[in-house]
C-alpha positions in Angstrom: 26.3 -7.0 -7.0 23.3 -6.7 -4.8 23.7 -6.1 -1.1 21.6 -5.2 2.0 19.7 -7.2 4.5 16.0 -6.9 4.1 13.9 -8.1 7.1 10.2 -8.4 7.6 8.8 -8.7 11.2 5.1 -8.8 10.6 2.9 -11.4 12.3 0.1 -13.5 10.8 -2.2 -12.3 13.6 -1.4 -8.6 12.8 -2.1 -9.1 9.1 -5.2 -11.2 9.9 -6.8 -8.2 11.7 -5.7 -5.8 9.0 -7.3 -8.1 6.4 -10.5 -8.5 8.4 -11.2 -4.7 8.9 -10.1 -3.7 5.3 -12.3 -6.4 3.8 -15.3 -5.4 5.9 -14.7 -1.7 5.0 -14.5 -2.6 1.3 -17.7 -4.6 1.4 -19.6 -1.9 3.3 -18.4 0.9 0.9 -18.8 -1.3 -2.2 -15.1 -1.0 -3.0 -14.9 2.8 -2.8 -12.6 2.5 0.2 -9.9 0.7 -1.8 -7.4 3.7 -1.8 -7.6 3.9 2.0 -7.4 0.2 2.6 -4.4 -0.1 0.2 -2.7 2.8 2.1 -3.4 1.0 5.4 -2.0 -2.2 4.1 1.2 -0.5 2.7 1.6 1.3 6.0 1.5 -2.0 7.9 3.9 -3.8 5.5 6.5 -1.0 5.5 6.1 -0.5 9.2 7.2 -4.1 9.6 10.1 -4.0 7.1 13.7 -2.9 7.7 16.7 -2.6 5.3 20.1 -3.0 6.9 18.4 -2.2 10.2 16.7 1.0 9.0 12.9 1.1 9.4 10.8 1.8 6.4 7.8 4.2 6.5 4.9 4.6 4.2 3.5 8.1 3.9 0.9 7.7 1.2 -2.7 8.5 1.9 -6.0 7.2 0.5 -6.9 10.7 -0.7 -3.5 11.0 -2.4 -4.2 7.8 -4.2 -7.9 8.4 -5.0 -7.3 10.3 -8.3 -4.9 7.6 -9.7 -7.3 4.8 -8.6 -10.2 6.5 -10.3 -8.2 6.9 -13.5 -7.1 3.3 -13.4 -10.8 2.1 -12.9 -12.0 4.3 -15.8 -9.2 3.3 -18.3 -9.5 -0.4 -17.4 -13.3 -0.3 -18.0 -13.0 1.7 -21.3 -10.3 -0.7 -22.6 -12.2 -3.8 -21.5 -9.4 -4.7 -19.2 -6.4 -4.1 -21.5 -5.2 -1.3 -19.2 -4.9 -3.6 -16.2 -1.1 -4.2 -16.4 -0.5 -0.4 -16.8 -2.8 0.2 -13.8 -0.9 -2.3 -11.7 2.3 -0.5 -12.6 0.7 2.8 -11.6 -0.3 1.4 -8.2 3.2 0.0 -7.6 4.8 3.3 -8.6 2.5 5.2 -6.2 3.5 2.7 -3.4 7.2 3.0 -4.1 7.1 6.8 -4.4 5.5 7.0 -1.0 8.0 4.7 0.8 10.8 6.3 2.8 13.3 5.4 5.5 11.6 6.3 8.8 12.9 9.4 10.6 12.4 10.2 14.3 8.7 10.5 15.0 7.7 8.3 12.0 7.9 5.0 14.0 5.4 4.3 16.7 7.0 2.7 19.7 
């Protein structure tokens, strides 16, 4: 049986500003900043999420994701889009593998 209380405390205004600057950055860099903007988004989501009162923390980086992202782009292009579901799973796996319970010093006051 499932248990645990999940809580999300993010605000629309906070996400709006994140969306604006990540979109502008993506446009200016022609999409090359995606690994960094995805990391920033995950950091914001996890920083606003608790499980049973325990804060989550995302420790992934754009540079750490860049190789996976490049492989996903190449395989999706070569397979004419067929690799897309596997690429989405790789992105999700990367996000989950870089999510932890926050420890002292991980949470900004």
